[in-house]
TORBAZA-668178 format. One record per residue (C-alpha): residue in three letters; y negated, x, z negated. Coordinates in steps of 0.02 Angstrom, whole numbers, padded with zeros to 5 digits, always signed. Layout:
<recs>
ALAYXZ...
</recs>
This chain:
<recs>
MET+03499+01482+00499ARG+03619+01617+00556TRP+03503+01762+00597GLU+03636+01889+00552ASN+03756+01812+00677LEU+03636+01821+00824THR+03720+01949+00935THR+03688+02015+01107GLY+03811+01887+01173SER+03710+01743+01100GLY+03590+01717+01242GLU+03493+01880+01240SER+03558+02045+01305GLU+03541+02222+01243GLY+03432+02356+01316PRO+03495+02521+01386ALA+03669+02573+01332GLU+03616+02736+01252HIS+03573+02649+01089GLY+03756+02662+01042ARG+03780+02491+00962ALA+03935+02386+00984ALA+03923+02246+01111ASP+03918+02117+00972ALA+03788+02203+00864ALA+03662+02086+00787LEU+03489+02090+00865PHE+03413+02082+00691GLY+03479+02055+00515ALA+03436+01920+00390ASP+03348+02047+00279ALA+03224+02081+00421VAL+03155+01902+00430VAL+02987+01853+00354THR+02938+01670+00369ARG+02753+01624+00373THR+02644+01471+00398PHE+02457+01472+00432ASP+02345+01331+00374THR+02231+01332+00524PRO+02208+01190+00649GLU+02287+01282+00795PHE+02444+01327+00695ARG+02461+01176+00581GLY+02643+01121+00575ILE+02703+01285+00652THR+02821+01405+00561PHE+02831+01586+00615HIS+02987+01690+00583GLU+02936+01873+00595VAL+03082+01986+00638ARG+03106+02169+00678ALA+03212+02170+00835ARG+03339+02307+00869SER+03316+02298+01057ILE+03180+02226+01167LEU+03237+02268+01344ASN+03359+02130+01385ARG+03482+02141+01530VAL+03494+01982+01633PRO+03674+01919+01647GLY+03754+01962+01813ALA+03786+01779+01854SER+03602+01735+01837ARG+03502+01673+01986MET+03355+01780+01935PRO+03308+01921+02057PHE+03273+02046+01919GLU+03385+02138+01798TRP+03278+02168+01644THR+03164+02059+01539VAL+03056+02076+01384ASN+03035+01922+01273PRO+02926+01952+01120TYR+02945+01771+01062ARG+03079+01638+01045GLY+03026+01456+01041CYS+02861+01401+01116THR+02713+01297+01059HIS+02680+01244+01239ALA+02806+01106+01195CYS+02851+01073+01378VAL+02979+00933+01369TYR+03081+01008+01513CYS+03088+01190+01454PHE+03258+01264+01501ALA+03247+01390+01357ARG+03270+01255+01224LYS+03456+01290+01214THR+03425+01466+01150HIS+03359+01396+00985SER+03532+01326+00946TYR+03597+01505+00933LEU+03490+01520+00776ASP+03545+01351+00708LEU+03370+01288+00748ASP+03333+01120+00826THR+03309+01124+01015GLY+03183+00981+01011LEU+03039+00986+00888GLY+03111+01146+00812PHE+03091+01237+00977ASP+02909+01183+00982SER+02868+01226+00802GLN+02989+01362+00740ILE+02931+01520+00827VAL+03024+01686+00814VAL+02905+01834+00830LYS+02974+02008+00866VAL+02834+02099+00777ASN+02895+02273+00825ALA+02909+02233+01011PRO+02773+02355+01073GLU+02834+02508+00977LEU+03015+02469+01018LEU+02977+02450+01204ARG+02881+02614+01209ARG+03029+02703+01131GLN+03155+02624+01250LEU+03049+02660+01404GLY+03044+02842+01351SER+03234+02856+01345ARG+03313+02978+01467ARG+03432+02841+01524TRP+03297+02716+01569GLN+03278+02715+01758GLY+03107+02633+01772ASP+03173+02466+01835HIS+03061+02315+01856VAL+03032+02220+01692ALA+02997+02033+01699MET+02905+01940+01561GLY+02877+01754+01531THR+03045+01711+01606ASN+03116+01634+01447VAL+02968+01574+01344ASP+02784+01608+01376CYS+02726+01776+01310TYR+02547+01706+01311GLN+02580+01553+01206ARG+02464+01517+01059ALA+02556+01634+00941GLU+02500+01782+01047GLY+02321+01750+00994ARG+02369+01796+00817TYR+02506+01926+00840ARG+02432+02019+00990LEU+02596+02093+01050MET+02557+02095+01236PRO+02421+02230+01235GLY+02545+02353+01162ILE+02682+02298+01282ILE+02571+02312+01435GLY+02503+02477+01372ALA+02679+02549+01357LEU+02724+02492+01532ARG+02561+02564+01599ASP+02586+02731+01513HIS+02761+02746+01587ALA+02703+02682+01758ASN+02842+02553+01745PRO+02833+02406+01867PHE+02825+02234+01786SER+02784+02052+01816ILE+02718+01912+01707LEU+02741+01725+01726THR+02629+01619+01615LYS+02543+01453+01583GLY+02427+01537+01457THR+02245+01575+01487LEU+02255+01708+01351ILE+02313+01829+01485LEU+02128+01851+01530ARG+02103+01941+01364ASP+02211+02081+01435LEU+02127+02089+01605ASP+02067+02267+01582LEU+02242+02326+01534LEU+02319+02237+01682THR+02192+02318+01798GLU+02233+02490+01727ALA+02419+02459+01747ALA+02397+02402+01927GLU+02318+02570+01967VAL+02478+02663+01927THR+02622+02542+01960ASP+02671+02377+02040VAL+02607+02228+01942GLY+02654+02049+01988ILE+02567+01902+01906SER+02615+01720+01928VAL+02539+01567+01846SER+02643+01410+01829VAL+02560+01249+01888GLY+02681+01113+01938PHE+02556+00973+01961THR+02373+00932+01930ASP+02388+00751+01870PRO+02301+00749+01699GLU+02401+00606+01623LEU+02567+00685+01669TRP+02509+00854+01602ARG+02459+00781+01432THR+02629+00703+01403VAL+02745+00832+01483GLU+02658+00994+01434PRO+02556+00945+01280GLY+02532+01120+01209THR+02475+01206+01369PRO+02302+01238+01442SER+02258+01111+01575PRO+02310+01144+01756GLU+02126+01171+01799ARG+02109+01308+01668ARG+02268+01391+01729LEU+02203+01393+01907ASP+02044+01472+01841VAL+02155+01615+01781VAL+02215+01637+01961ARG+02033+01640+02018ARG+01980+01766+01886LEU+02125+01882+01924GLY+02082+01876+02108GLU+01902+01922+02071ARG+01968+02079+01987GLY+02074+02121+02138ILE+02239+02070+02060GLY+02329+01951+02177CYS+02410+01806+02085GLY+02544+01688+02148VAL+02573+01511+02085LEU+02744+01450+02036MET+02730+01263+02072ALA+02852+01217+01937PRO+02921+01102+01897VAL+02906+00972+02033ILE+02962+00820+01934PRO+03060+00691+02035PHE+02977+00521+02052LEU+02827+00578+01947SER+02746+00723+02040ASP+02840+00727+02205GLN+02741+00595+02299GLU+02655+00658+02457ASP+02479+00631+02390ARG+02517+00720+02226LEU+02599+00868+02312ARG+02449+00880+02427ALA+02324+00874+02283THR+02417+01011+02191VAL+02433+01127+02340ARG+02251+01098+02387ALA+02196+01147+02211ILE+02309+01300+02214ALA+02235+01355+02381ALA+02058+01332+02315SER+02098+01449+02170GLY+02133+01592+02291ALA+02319+01605+02251THR+02412+01730+02358SER+02566+01619+02368VAL+02642+01456+02310THR+02826+01434+02269PRO+02893+01261+02227LEU+03033+01239+02102VAL+03111+01070+02069LEU+03145+01019+01889HIS+03314+01076+01824LEU+03391+01005+01666ARG+03506+01122+01573PRO+03593+01071+01412GLY+03467+01068+01271ALA+03323+01030+01389ARG+03415+00886+01471GLU+03436+00786+01311TRP+03255+00814+01256PHE+03184+00772+01428MET+03290+00615+01448ALA+03234+00553+01277TRP+03054+00580+01331LEU+03088+00490+01496ALA+03163+00341+01406ARG+03005+00325+01300HIS+02876+00349+01436HIS+02962+00297+01598PRO+03119+00196+01553TYR+03132+00125+01729LEU+03173+00301+01791VAL+03319+00339+01676GLY+03450+00270+01793ARG+03377+00360+01944TYR+03381+00525+01849ARG+03560+00501+01796ARG+03608+00477+01977LEU+03500+00619+02043TYR+03567+00743+01913ALA+03743+00673+01906ASP+03819+00836+01968GLY+03738+00953+01842ALA+03576+01039+01795TYR+03502+01048+01970ALA+03440+00914+02088PRO+03541+00897+02249LYS+03511+01029+02383TRP+03445+00900+02506TYR+03309+00852+02381GLN+03263+01032+02342ARG+03252+01073+02528ARG+03141+00923+02559ILE+03017+00972+02423THR+03016+01154+02479ARG+02982+01103+02659GLN+02840+00987+02609VAL+02756+01116+02499HIS+02773+01254+02628ASP+02698+01141+02762LEU+02551+01101+02647ALA+02530+01285+02604ARG+02514+01328+02787GLU+02390+01186+02812TYR+02280+01252+02671GLY+02296+01434+02722ILE+02405+01503+02583GLY+02513+01653+02631PRO+02702+01671+02625ALA+02783+01580+02480ARG+02831+01727+02371ALA+02781+01707+02190GLY+02725+01854+02087MET+02690+01966+02237PRO+02655+02139+02167ARG+02487+02219+02187ARG+02459+02406+02191THR+02286+02477+02217GLU+02341+02653+02257ARG+02512+02731+02252PRO+02508+02874+02126GLU+02591+03042+02145PRO+02772+03041+02082VAL+02793+03081+01898ALA+02914+03226+01867GLU+03069+03206+01975ALA+03123+03032+01924PRO+03183+02918+02065ASP+03063+02786+02127PRO+03083+02624+02028VAL+03152+02472+02116GLN+03022+02333+02134LEU+03090+02158+02119THR+02992+01997+02147LEU+02977+01877+02002LEU+03057+01726+02083
</recs>
């Protein structure tokens, strides 16, 4: 695999410009990779590639639809094994397979916490919002072994830097005390992803994730600690989870968890994810293949009319069940601290 050729133009952007590297500098070199396997039930069949990254604050491309400018991604690849994951394509930049390879070949940036702390302390860093979990889940199973997130959250807390986390992982509850401390000094937005509650669909589409019920328990536990948590209802899967009764059951469960918001997002199929998802669809629901080809004939996204219909239905149900405005990852601040030094106030961006 071409580790030494992975540059900042290969799907992951550099951090602040003061680091002085050329625009095509490799994010890490081949001599910095250590490959490990662990013979334990939870990691059987998984290979970990430990790397020392050269930058951890990644600038989001200007053409992106994301409403934030900076991300931190301590992992590449994801054992959640969601068949629709849009990040699958990024594995091809490493000459890794975007199917089973994405699920089982996990890149771990072992120096992420120390690197982030150093970059946050740079004079040129402006304290912008940092989003996590936007590429692959930072609370996937690997986090239980590598424990990168406590150091990352600790660095953000110590610099009073606003951040948000999107996750399907219940492991976030391990860091509840840290999140509470961070929320006392800066804006913290947490969103949990729950696209549907149907158990059969969950087992086949998201086989490596905690169940939807366990994820909604995370929302409940965060709320009990005073940290408001939104739910990203994603993805809504056409013809499989978009029926009125299934949408209603999902929104009802989300409301019961105490979520502060619910934001629906219809399945999108980018290259890499599209091929893997369509192969899964042909095996499990072959009668839907033709309908999907027609629905997604114009590209990665479902037609606007379909997206608007789903959004309207979910918003109507949210109002019926008493959930607030549909803004995922709404930040929570317990008390606004006194300004630190004379730095300008950071800009708070919502997660989605």
